[in-house]
C-alpha positions in Angstrom: 19.5 1.7 8.7 19.0 5.4 7.6 17.3 6.9 4.7 19.4 6.7 1.9 19.6 3.3 2.6 16.8 2.8 2.1 16.0 5.3 -0.5 18.5 3.4 -2.8 16.9 -0.4 -1.6 13.5 1.9 -2.7 15.0 3.0 -5.7 17.2 -1.0 -6.4 13.8 -3.3 -5.7 12.5 -0.7 -8.9 15.7 -1.8 -10.7 16.6 2.7 -11.6 18.7 4.1 -11.7 19.5 7.3 -9.7 19.0 9.1 -13.0 15.3 7.8 -13.8 14.7 8.2 -10.0 15.4 11.9 -10.5 13.4 12.0 -13.7 10.2 11.2 -12.1 10.7 13.2 -8.9 11.7 16.4 -10.7 14.6 16.7 -9.2 18.3 16.9 -9.9 20.9 13.4 -9.8 22.2 15.2 -7.9 19.9 15.1 -5.6 18.7 11.9 -5.5 22.6 11.0 -5.1 22.7 13.7 -1.9 20.0 12.0 -0.6 21.4 7.9 -1.2 24.2 9.0 1.1 22.6 10.8 3.3 24.7 14.0 2.6 20.8 16.1 2.0 17.7 15.4 3.0 14.7 16.2 0.1 12.0 18.8 1.7 8.6 17.7 3.2 7.1 17.6 -0.8 9.5 15.3 -2.2 9.6 12.9 1.1 5.7 12.8 0.6 6.6 12.1 -3.4 9.0 9.7 -2.8 6.8 7.5 -0.6 4.0 7.9 -3.3 6.0 6.5 -5.9 7.7 3.9 -3.9 4.1 3.1 -2.5 5.6 2.7 1.2 4.7 4.9 4.8 6.6 8.1 5.3 7.7 6.0 8.8 8.9 3.1 6.5 10.5 5.7 3.9 12.1 7.7 7.4 13.4 4.3 8.8 11.0 5.0 11.5 9.2 1.7 10.6 9.6 -1.5 9.0 6.1 -1.3 7.9 5.8 -1.0 4.0 2.5 -0.5 3.6 0.4 2.9 4.2 -2.0 3.4 6.3 -4.9 3.2 3.4 -3.7 0.0 2.4 -3.8 -1.0 5.9 -7.3 0.0 6.7 -8.4 -1.4 3.5 -7.0 -4.9 3.2 -8.2 -4.9 7.4 -12.1 -3.9 5.8 -11.7 -6.7 3.3 -10.5 -9.2 5.8 -13.3 -8.2 8.4 -16.1 -7.9 5.4 -15.0 -11.6 4.7 -15.2 -13.0 8.7 -18.8 -10.7 9.2 -21.4 -11.5 7.1 -24.0 -9.8 8.9 -21.7 -6.9 8.4 -21.4 -7.4 4.8 -24.8 -7.0 3.8 -26.1 -5.3 5.5 -27.8 -1.9 3.6 -29.8 0.9 5.0 -32.4 -2.0 5.8 -31.3 -4.6 8.4 -31.6 -8.4 6.2 -33.1 -10.7 8.1 -31.3 -14.0 9.0 -32.4 -16.1 6.1 -31.5 -13.5 3.1 -27.7 -13.7 4.2 -27.7 -17.2 4.5 -29.4 -17.4 0.9 -27.0 -14.3 0.7 -24.0 -16.5 1.5 -25.8 -20.1 -0.2 -25.4 -18.1 -3.4 -21.7 -16.8 -2.7 -20.6 -20.6 -2.8 -22.4 -21.4 -6.0 -20.6 -18.9 -7.4 -17.4 -19.4 -5.8 -17.6 -23.2 -6.5 -18.7 -22.4 -10.0 -15.8 -20.2 -10.9 -13.0 -21.9 -9.0 -9.8 -22.6 -10.4 -9.4 -26.3 -11.5 
């Protein structure tokens, strides 16, 4: 897949016309058309704007990777997963909590989860 095909696919996923995308990026319809047909390549600023608009990594946009998520999103997701799987780290503050305090927090967490669990 080439850049133009990827851009077109992203645009179509959002149900946007070329004209609508051009308006959101402050470029001409012709520029979007040329990007999608690989006649012209966007400048660095426009590439960054495109990646941000579609919420994808530059590597994904440039067809260098099939991973859509930005590094920031991947790191945030990893951090959340780490916090869920590591209660000792999750509850550490400036002062270390005792094992008893962590256990009490875990019990309270289970209570709250049970209370608000979807039925």
